[in-house]
Each structure stands twice: as C-alpha cells, then as structure tokens.
KOLNU-708545 format. One record per atom (N, C-alpha, C): residue in three letters; x, y, z. Coordinates in pm, whole numbers, padded with zeros to 5 digits, always signed. Example, Ala and Ser with C-alpha at 12.3 -4.5 7.8 and 13.67 -1.06 7.14 Angstrom:
// KOLNU-708545
ala+01319-00569+00780
ala+01230-00450+00780
ala+01320-00330+00780
ser+01285-00225+00708
ser+01367-00106+00714
ser+01290+00003+00787
//
This chain:
// KOLNU-708545
met-15354+08055+07627
met-15191+07998+07571
met-15095+08116+07518
thr-15008+08105+07565
thr-14872+08196+07555
thr-14824+08132+07389
asp-14710+08212+07360
asp-14657+08188+07200
asp-14581+08075+07233
thr-14520+08060+07406
thr-14405+07944+07416
thr-14468+07807+07446
asp-14616+07770+07364
asp-14669+07674+07422
asp-14632+07587+07267
gly-14566+07652+07172
gly-14526+07587+07054
gly-14656+07496+07025
leu-14794+07565+06985
leu-14910+07496+06917
leu-14922+07603+06812
asp-14869+07693+06799
asp-14894+07776+06670
asp-14848+07690+06567
gly-14934+07707+06450
gly-14873+07714+06302
gly-14908+07514+06303
lys-14862+07445+06420
lys-14874+07317+06386
lys-15047+07222+06379
val-15043+07130+06313
val-15179+07057+06243
val-15201+06923+06348
ala-15330+06949+06408
ala-15383+06894+06496
ala-15521+06835+06407
ile-15522+06631+06474
ile-15603+06604+06424
ile-15692+06565+06565
val-15866+06615+06563
val-15939+06576+06707
val-16056+06466+06655
thr-16031+06346+06701
thr-16159+06242+06676
thr-16269+06304+06785
gly-16389+06311+06752
gly-16500+06261+06803
gly-16501+06443+06843
gly-16494+06531+06735
gly-16493+06661+06757
gly-16662+06767+06750
gly-16690+06693+06705
gly-16863+06744+06693
gly-16903+06765+06819
ala-17040+06809+06831
ala-17141+06779+06948
ala-17257+06832+06856
ala-17390+06773+06992
ala-17551+06825+06918
ala-17573+06978+06962
gly-17605+07044+06832
gly-17652+07183+06840
gly-17468+07270+06880
asp-17500+07402+06923
asp-17387+07448+06963
asp-17354+07417+07126
gly-17376+07295+07163
gly-17299+07270+07286
gly-17160+07235+07281
ile-17101+07249+07365
ile-16958+07198+07441
ile-16914+07079+07442
gly-16872+07009+07398
gly-16858+06834+07435
gly-16690+06871+07466
asn-16643+06746+07475
asn-16492+06750+07516
asn-16436+06731+07399
gly-16450+06660+07329
gly-16339+06736+07146
gly-16383+06809+07076
arg-16499+06901+07069
arg-16521+07013+07040
arg-16484+07165+07121
ala-16455+07158+07270
ala-16399+07220+07311
ala-16201+07219+07295
ala-16149+07108+07278
ala-15969+07089+07243
ala-15999+07143+07052
ala-16057+07138+07009
ala-16052+07123+06893
ala-16048+07325+06864
ile-16169+07361+06958
ile-16202+07539+06931
ile-16004+07533+07013
leu-16006+07504+07125
leu-15849+07592+07188
leu-15765+07537+07134
leu-15757+07456+07029
leu-15611+07391+06982
leu-15618+07547+06819
ala-15743+07583+06786
ala-15696+07699+06670
ala-15684+07819+06752
arg-15785+07831+06882
arg-15668+07945+06943
arg-15555+07944+06970
ala-15513+07871+06993
ala-15362+07874+06976
ala-15284+07834+06876
gly-15352+07931+06748
gly-15283+07898+06613
gly-15251+07757+06537
ala-15306+07664+06633
ala-15297+07546+06493
ala-15392+07524+06434
lys-15384+07454+06320
lys-15518+07392+06199
lys-15520+07295+06226
val-15677+07259+06279
val-15773+07147+06291
val-15823+07082+06191
val-15767+06939+06227
val-15885+06856+06145
val-16011+06795+06238
val-16119+06849+06258
val-16232+06810+06310
val-16286+06716+06270
val-16305+06577+06351
val-16320+06464+06290
val-16462+06393+06353
asp-16598+06372+06282
asp-16698+06297+06388
asp-16769+06183+06307
arg-16851+06157+06350
arg-16918+06017+06263
arg-17025+06092+06194
leu-17065+06215+06217
leu-17175+06289+06122
leu-17101+06385+06098
ala-17087+06419+06020
ala-17048+06543+05909
ala-17128+06692+05969
asp-17260+06708+05986
asp-17278+06795+06020
asp-17250+06883+06213
thr-17217+06791+06218
thr-17174+06794+06345
thr-17032+06869+06374
ala-16936+06779+06300
ala-16842+06824+06251
ala-16796+07000+06206
gln-16914+07017+06113
gln-16892+07132+06047
gln-16938+07232+06129
val-17017+07220+06246
val-17066+07315+06342
val-16958+07346+06420
thr-16838+07285+06428
thr-16759+07272+06498
thr-16606+07392+06400
val-16648+07318+06308
val-16575+07412+06223
val-16582+07560+06214
asp-16740+07539+06185
asp-16798+07694+06177
asp-16775+07799+06281
met-16771+07720+06410
met-16748+07805+06544
met-16593+07860+06540
ile-16513+07771+06481
ile-16336+07828+06491
ile-16350+07939+06379
ala-16397+07895+06251
ala-16349+07990+06162
ala-16437+08124+06191
glu-16520+08133+06274
glu-16615+08252+06288
glu-16498+08331+06417
glu-16420+08280+06526
glu-16296+08319+06560
glu-16206+08355+06516
gly-16186+08348+06344
gly-16070+08378+06320
gly-15956+08222+06258
gly-16038+08121+06316
gly-15920+08000+06317
gly-15928+07941+06172
thr-15854+07826+06236
thr-15778+07732+06039
thr-15881+07601+06149
ala-15966+07594+05998
ala-16006+07404+06059
ala-16075+07368+05916
ile-16092+07202+05874
ile-16167+07173+05764
ile-16217+07043+05869
ala-16361+06999+05821
ala-16416+06872+05895
ala-16382+06772+05819
val-16408+06658+05853
val-16384+06495+05795
val-16498+06459+05876
asp-16563+06382+05805
asp-16650+06310+05887
asp-16650+06115+05857
gly-16661+06012+05943
gly-16639+05893+05912
gly-16623+05807+06045
asp-16627+05672+06028
asp-16637+05632+06185
asp-16503+05566+06185
val-16433+05611+06282
val-16288+05577+06314
val-16275+05441+06374
thr-16382+05330+06361
thr-16361+05200+06372
thr-16294+05144+06238
ser-16349+05176+06162
ser-16283+05169+06019
ser-16100+05181+05984
glu-16016+05043+05957
glu-15880+05139+05889
glu-15888+05222+05803
ala-15968+05202+05666
ala-15957+05265+05578
ala-15975+05427+05589
thr-16100+05444+05709
thr-16150+05564+05739
thr-16043+05655+05827
cys-15965+05582+05959
cys-15820+05661+05962
cys-15714+05662+05888
lys-15727+05621+05806
lys-15592+05634+05717
lys-15625+05725+05574
his-15759+05754+05550
his-15793+05880+05480
his-15796+06015+05543
ile-15839+06014+05705
ile-15827+06102+05811
ile-15687+06187+05788
val-15626+06092+05812
val-15460+06116+05813
val-15385+06228+05656
thr-15473+06144+05591
thr-15413+06230+05467
thr-15508+06326+05389
ser-15606+06327+05449
ser-15635+06446+05472
ser-15629+06537+05531
ala-15594+06559+05626
ala-15478+06636+05730
ala-15332+06658+05645
val-15287+06579+05606
val-15130+06602+05491
val-15176+06690+05380
asp-15312+06666+05320
asp-15315+06712+05194
asp-15397+06845+05209
ala-15434+06893+05331
ala-15444+07021+05396
ala-15373+07077+05395
tyr-15278+07049+05507
tyr-15231+07119+05607
tyr-15032+07103+05596
gly-15022+06970+05557
gly-14876+06966+05464
gly-14811+06835+05626
gly-14855+06809+05686
gly-14872+06675+05803
gly-14936+06691+05934
val-14899+06588+05988
val-14949+06577+06125
val-14907+06611+06240
asp-14907+06673+06342
asp-14841+06711+06478
asp-14883+06647+06568
leu-14987+06680+06548
leu-15129+06638+06700
leu-15223+06592+06673
leu-15214+06474+06790
leu-15360+06402+06781
leu-15422+06362+06911
asp-15529+06419+06915
asp-15670+06421+07013
asp-15770+06273+07003
asn-15744+06194+07069
asn-15811+06040+07063
asn-15932+06041+07136
asn-16036+06116+07095
asn-16119+06117+07210
asn-16283+06099+07149
val-16309+05971+07081
val-16464+05920+07088
val-16388+05780+07159
gly-16537+05756+07237
gly-16582+05675+07311
gly-16745+05679+07357
val-16787+05558+07403
val-16948+05522+07414
val-16915+05404+07545
gly-17023+05418+07620
gly-17014+05356+07742
gly-17138+05217+07733
ser-17129+05199+07852
ser-17187+05045+07829
ser-17230+05037+07988
leu-17369+04956+07994
leu-17396+04919+08145
leu-17386+04765+08160
gly-17324+04728+08278
gly-17317+04603+08306
gly-17240+04524+08383
ser-17258+04413+08423
ser-17109+04338+08460
ser-17113+04248+08323
val-16996+04124+08351
val-17004+04030+08262
val-17067+03973+08213
val-17179+03917+08355
val-17277+03844+08318
val-17411+03926+08191
asp-17404+04054+08290
asp-17501+04100+08179
asp-17448+04166+08067
glu-17349+04169+08047
glu-17286+04239+07881
glu-17330+04172+07795
asp-17399+04172+07670
asp-17414+04125+07510
asp-17287+04113+07492
pro-17239+03995+07426
pro-17107+04004+07373
pro-17079+04085+07292
glu-17211+04115+07155
glu-17210+04226+07082
glu-17158+04360+07093
gln-17216+04395+07190
gln-17212+04525+07270
gln-17060+04528+07313
trp-16981+04424+07378
trp-16895+04400+07456
trp-16762+04487+07307
asp-16833+04382+07163
asp-16719+04392+07102
asp-16701+04552+07038
arg-16852+04605+07045
arg-16882+04734+06993
arg-16798+04820+07090
val-16806+04819+07204
val-16745+04935+07314
val-16566+04946+07268
met-16532+04768+07261
met-16362+04788+07248
met-16374+04796+07135
arg-16450+04817+07006
arg-16401+04871+06858
arg-16403+05027+06867
ile-16511+05089+06921
ile-16482+05246+06968
ile-16411+05264+07057
asn-16365+05218+07195
asn-16309+05306+07260
asn-16141+05267+07238
val-16103+05169+07196
val-15946+05116+07177
val-15926+05085+07059
asn-16004+05066+06978
asn-15964+05034+06830
asn-15941+05169+06744
ser-16046+05230+06832
ser-16004+05362+06685
ser-15901+05408+06744
met-15873+05441+06879
met-15717+05524+06904
met-15566+05469+06890
phe-15625+05311+06809
phe-15489+05208+06772
phe-15505+05268+06598
leu-15596+05237+06565
leu-15607+05286+06433
leu-15570+05440+06356
met-15585+05532+06434
met-15569+05638+06433
met-15428+05717+06448
ser-15381+05644+06585
ser-15199+05660+06573
ser-15159+05567+06480
lys-15188+05423+06468
lys-15090+05344+06352
lys-15062+05447+06202
tyr-15157+05538+06163
tyr-15160+05596+06037
tyr-15084+05780+06024
ala-15164+05853+06211
ala-15050+05987+06257
ala-14945+05950+06253
ile-14842+05860+06347
ile-14764+05879+06395
ile-14656+05864+06267
pro-14680+05790+06190
pro-14564+05788+06073
pro-14542+05948+06003
glu-14658+06018+05984
glu-14647+06143+05924
glu-14593+06250+06041
met-14590+06211+06182
met-14554+06279+06263
met-14372+06317+06283
val-14330+06171+06246
val-14192+06145+06241
val-14136+06187+06136
lys-14195+06204+06059
lys-14178+06298+05921
lys-14126+06469+05943
arg-14166+06511+06045
arg-14188+06607+06116
arg-14140+06626+06243
gly-14044+06543+06326
gly-13948+06562+06384
gly-14029+06502+06529
gly-14126+06469+06490
gly-14202+06466+06616
gly-14341+06485+06665
gly-14412+06499+06766
gly-14540+06564+06795
gly-14578+06503+06916
ala-14714+06494+06929
ala-14786+06494+07090
ala-14944+06353+07067
ile-14975+06311+07157
ile-15106+06263+07160
ile-15159+06248+07241
val-15262+06270+07286
val-15354+06261+07412
val-15480+06148+07377
asn-15537+06036+07463
asn-15607+05965+07451
asn-15694+05976+07558
val-15807+05945+07563
val-15909+05989+07619
val-15924+05896+07718
ser-15966+05872+07843
ser-15968+05756+07908
ser-16119+05800+07998
ser-16093+05740+08111
ser-16217+05786+08227
ser-16171+05754+08332
ile-16220+05811+08410
ile-16167+05748+08578
ile-16271+05682+08610
ser-16382+05566+08479
ser-16392+05425+08551
ser-16323+05375+08520
ala-16199+05371+08440
ala-16150+05288+08435
ala-15985+05297+08576
leu-16059+05388+08678
leu-15983+05396+08798
leu-16035+05339+08933
arg-16205+05367+08869
arg-16312+05345+08978
arg-16395+05299+08908
pro-16425+05178+08889
pro-16537+05078+08829
pro-16658+05099+08944
arg-16756+05105+08842
arg-16882+05113+08919
arg-16991+05096+08809
gly-17005+04966+08802
gly-17128+04897+08699
gly-17112+04916+08576
leu-17007+04925+08458
leu-16975+04996+08349
leu-16865+04872+08291
thr-16901+04750+08313
thr-16765+04667+08338
thr-16672+04727+08154
ala-16751+04727+08078
ala-16714+04681+07975
ala-16695+04803+07914
tyr-16687+04931+07947
tyr-16656+05061+07913
tyr-16529+05068+08023
ser-16518+05029+08147
ser-16419+05037+08235
ser-16299+04963+08189
thr-16294+04850+08146
thr-16227+04738+08071
thr-16141+04855+07936
ser-16248+04905+07845
ser-16200+04961+07748
ser-16085+05053+07761
lys-16146+05173+07875
lys-16105+05294+07919
lys-15954+05201+07997
gly-15925+05121+08082
gly-15822+05106+08118
gly-15739+05039+08021
ala-15750+04994+07945
ala-15685+04929+07825
ala-15616+05023+07736
val-15718+05202+07737
val-15701+05302+07696
val-15538+05343+07752
ile-15532+05359+07844
ile-15450+05357+07949
ile-15316+05274+07936
ala-15350+05136+07937
ala-15232+05071+07882
ala-15125+05101+07749
leu-15242+05158+07674
leu-15192+05197+07507
leu-15138+05266+07500
thr-15156+05383+07638
thr-15104+05547+07643
thr-14980+05499+07655
arg-14911+05394+07784
arg-14805+05394+07889
arg-14723+05311+07725
ala-14808+05194+07687
ala-14671+05109+07568
ala-14617+05190+07478
met-14730+05291+07413
met-14729+05382+07265
met-14581+05487+07358
ala-14597+05546+07446
ala-14526+05656+07521
ala-14377+05592+07466
val-14376+05444+07532
val-14223+05387+07570
val-14167+05366+07355
asp-14302+05318+07325
asp-14281+05279+07198
asp-14176+05350+07097
his-14270+05504+07140
his-14226+05647+07030
his-14177+05734+07070
ala-14081+05697+07220
ala-14017+05832+07269
ala-13895+05868+07161
asp-13787+05756+07145
asp-13722+05783+07084
asp-13720+05829+06932
gln-13863+05858+06901
gln-13918+05943+06790
gln-13938+06078+06785
asn-13916+06115+06930
asn-13978+06264+06999
asn-14099+06272+07000
ile-14216+06198+07060
ile-14341+06170+06988
ile-14374+06088+07203
arg-14465+06231+07203
arg-14501+06227+07322
arg-14623+06182+07369
val-14680+06093+07448
val-14811+05998+07463
val-14877+05981+07585
asn-14970+06093+07601
asn-15040+06123+07735
asn-15197+06049+07715
cys-15279+06051+07869
cys-15364+06036+07918
cys-15481+06148+07979
ile-15615+06169+07953
ile-15659+06231+08041
ile-15777+06112+08067
ala-15825+06174+08230
ala-15924+06058+08247
ala-16047+06202+08287
pro-16113+06233+08236
pro-16233+06275+08287
pro-16332+06228+08401
gly-16348+06265+08446
gly-16457+06264+08586
gly-16619+06306+08513
pro-16711+06275+08567
pro-16836+06351+08516
pro-16881+06459+08511
val-16802+06536+08385
val-16794+06623+08342
val-16949+06645+08299
phe-17020+06757+08238
phe-17119+06740+08171
phe-17153+06794+08056
thr-17187+06762+07969
thr-17148+06747+07813
thr-17334+06767+07725
pro-17320+06783+07615
pro-17431+06794+07529
pro-17462+06577+07474
leu-17381+06512+07514
leu-17398+06349+07482
leu-17447+06319+07653
val-17394+06391+07768
val-17504+06345+07874
val-17606+06424+07885
ala-17606+06501+07814
ala-17754+06617+07838
ala-17867+06509+07710
ala-17792+06462+07651
ala-17873+06386+07523
ala-17919+06239+07613
ala-17852+06192+07686
ala-17849+06069+07724
ala-18030+06062+07850
gly-18075+06243+07865
gly-18205+06242+07949
gly-18107+06204+08107
ile-18004+06293+08177
ile-17991+06314+08316
ile-18112+06422+08322
thr-18104+06417+08502
thr-18189+06499+08558
thr-18143+06588+08635
asp-18172+06691+08674
asp-18153+06842+08704
asp-18074+06773+08881
glu-18144+06649+08877
glu-18114+06578+09038
glu-17994+06524+08999
asp-18004+06423+08863
asp-17842+06358+08878
asp-17747+06463+08870
arg-17731+06587+08808
arg-17661+06695+08729
arg-17596+06771+08883
glu-17676+06748+08989
glu-17668+06822+09135
glu-17604+06711+09221
arg-17625+06592+09176
arg-17584+06459+09272
arg-17410+06478+09218
arg-17405+06492+09102
arg-17285+06474+09007
arg-17185+06574+09077
arg-17276+06711+09078
arg-17191+06835+09187
arg-17124+06835+09279
lys-17223+06783+09347
lys-17217+06753+09494
lys-17074+06621+09520
ala-17059+06566+09443
ala-16984+06442+09472
ala-16797+06551+09430
ser-16805+06619+09364
ser-16674+06704+09354
ser-16677+06736+09481
pro-16539+06702+09530
pro-16492+06832+09646
pro-16488+06961+09656
leu-16493+07012+09522
leu-16459+07159+09498
leu-16637+07225+09463
gly-16719+07094+09483
gly-16860+07182+09422
gly-16844+07244+09332
ile-16794+07223+09246
ile-16827+07255+09102
ile-16889+07126+08962
glu-16936+07181+08914
glu-16962+07051+08756
glu-16897+07097+08660
gly-16819+06992+08668
gly-16735+07035+08526
gly-16772+07028+08403
thr-16704+07078+08280
thr-16767+07083+08136
thr-16672+07077+08045
gly-16704+07069+07921
gly-16638+07008+07819
gly-16480+07083+07850
trp-16481+07214+07891
trp-16384+07319+07859
trp-16259+07273+07973
asp-16313+07208+08051
asp-16178+07163+08154
asp-16079+07050+08107
val-16216+06956+08018
val-16127+06877+07939
val-16088+06897+07859
gly-16081+06978+07805
gly-16015+07031+07628
gly-15869+07164+07715
asn-15915+07222+07779
asn-15800+07270+07894
asn-15685+07150+07876
ala-15723+07011+07962
ala-15625+06938+08026
ala-15571+06841+07884
val-15640+06879+07758
val-15581+06809+07644
val-15487+06871+07626
ile-15542+07054+07557
ile-15380+07139+07480
ile-15299+07146+07615
phe-15314+07126+07750
phe-15178+07102+07828
phe-15062+07059+07759
met-15121+06899+07758
met-15067+06813+07758
met-14990+06775+07601
leu-15074+06882+07464
leu-15026+06883+07379
leu-14907+06971+07307
ser-14933+07070+07435
ser-14825+07168+07428
ser-14735+07171+07461
asp-14628+07281+07437
asp-14448+07263+07478
asp-14438+07238+07657
asn-14566+07332+07720
asn-14496+07316+07864
asn-14537+07212+07882
ala-14583+07045+07809
ala-14569+06899+07895
ala-14462+06886+07828
arg-14338+06917+07785
arg-14268+06845+07703
arg-14156+06727+07776
tyr-14167+06722+07911
tyr-14126+06632+07986
tyr-14204+06542+08042
ile-14319+06506+08017
ile-14428+06422+08070
ile-14437+06373+07921
thr-14495+06204+07942
thr-14523+06133+07897
thr-14556+05983+07960
gly-14651+05921+07884
gly-14687+05784+07948
gly-14762+05819+08081
gln-14813+05934+08068
gln-14900+05969+08207
gln-15037+05970+08220
thr-15130+05972+08315
thr-15252+05982+08294
thr-15333+06087+08426
leu-15363+06181+08358
leu-15398+06320+08411
leu-15553+06318+08449
val-15586+06285+08570
val-15741+06309+08627
val-15747+06419+08582
val-15888+06441+08582
val-15961+06570+08565
val-16137+06541+08599
asp-16097+06543+08748
asp-16269+06492+08768
asp-16313+06570+08890
gly-16210+06692+08915
gly-16284+06801+09064
gly-16268+06693+09187
gly-16135+06614+09171
gly-16106+06536+09322
gly-16252+06400+09313
val-16405+06395+09225
val-16419+06268+09257
val-16379+06148+09335
thr-16260+06119+09246
thr-16226+05992+09290
thr-16148+05985+09414
leu-16121+06102+09449
leu-16054+06160+09614
leu-16185+06078+09698
ser-16273+06159+09653
ser-16371+06189+09783
ser-16464+06018+09768
ala-16472+05977+09610
ala-16535+05799+09672
ala-16423+05749+09758
ala-16255+05756+09716
ala-16187+05676+09785
ala-16224+05694+09921
ala-16233+05805+09958
ala-16259+05816+10123
ala-16353+05756+10222
arg-16447+05749+10115
arg-16573+05681+10165
arg-16604+05536+10247
//
C-alpha cells in the first residue's frame, strides 16, 4: 500500500481476526495488512488466544493492535468491542465484518436451531457490529465497512442456510451503503470463493479436494486468506473512494467456469 491509501493512523476493527496456530485466515490476513498500512487494529475473535496470536504477529512487524475476545452475536459484546476501540485509540474508522459459519443441507434437511444459529452468526453479528461502529465513524467524519459474504450467495450448491445468510449479507451491504452515504460511510462486500484457510484445513479437507478446488479456478491457482485480505484492504482504502454498495468476487474465476458448464 502507498501513502495515498488513507489507512495510516486509522482505527480498524476486524472480527473473526484469529486463526488456528500461526495460519492465515481471511480475518488475520486483513488485520496484518491493515497494520502494515499504518492502521491501529482491534482484533476480535471468540477465542482470546487466537486473537492474541494475531496481535503478536502484528507487533513483531512493528504494528499496533489489541485483542478483544467475545461472541459477536451478543449486542453487549459488540458494544463492548466498539467501546474498547474508542478507549484504546480514540475512535473507529474502519470495520471488517468477517465472522461466518457454514451448514450443509436443504430446507427440508436443515434443523431449525441450526438455521437460526447460522443467521445469528453470519447476519446478526454484522448488523450489531455496524450498529455500534457507525455512530463512532460519524463522529470522525466518515468511514468504511466491508462485510464478508461468499460466492455461495451467488452460486448455491447444497448449503442452503449458508447461501441464504450470505445473500442477506449482500442485501444488508447495499441497504447500509444507501443509508449511510450522506454520512460519508462506504459499505462494500467481498464474496470469497474456495480459499484455503486454517478453518478449511480443520474441517478435514483432503489433498484431493484441494486439488479439485484449485482446478475449478480458470487461473489454476489456490486462493488463500491473503487474497481475501488484500481485497478487504482495497475496499477499506481511499483507492475505493468512489465505490459503495458493491460486491467484489474473489474466487479466481470459479463462478465463471461453473456458469459455463
């Protein structure tokens, strides 16, 4: 990033900013890249240890960050996270809503409790974090938000609750972009494809599955958390100053090749 990106000195909150071990997930990548660009980062994760690892990685590079743990489906927790950012760094400028879980099955197969859980984590968390972050952005003259969706919202394949929740994230993004444009707040969406992250590894993906996913991309490469993180940084930066309410697909062309079959 260059000094024209407008990220230096900004205060950024990244939810889902931890990852297993020293692996690079979407949130951890975004947090590290924000810190490299000069932002002060609040790394949020349900597990305190994983958030702290991200903070330690940022500190090792000379960056500035704090860890806050908690469940972002809780309104009280989301308010606490924003308050922690204000107390530590004086305000909030940027928000990366990066929390999500999946679920397999059709509406017939899906358990109602699991459906509700997916919606709470994937949609409600973004609503609640934005609810408390936006007023702080307004105090500072504006800001930028990225909500992480998925290509599953654009190309459903047997993950109905997940696809529905990620479609709601896109609709939420567009509505927020309209609602808060006059407050100088941009809101955009990233729709990652099948990137390889510690969360995917923990799910037990095989080498054969990884190779199949790689070949699904016309580019013939495997996506990583860094690819999503770089897209998030672009959308949060001043380089995207004329972009709001949009969904940037980061999938190596997977949705194009699937559509062509």
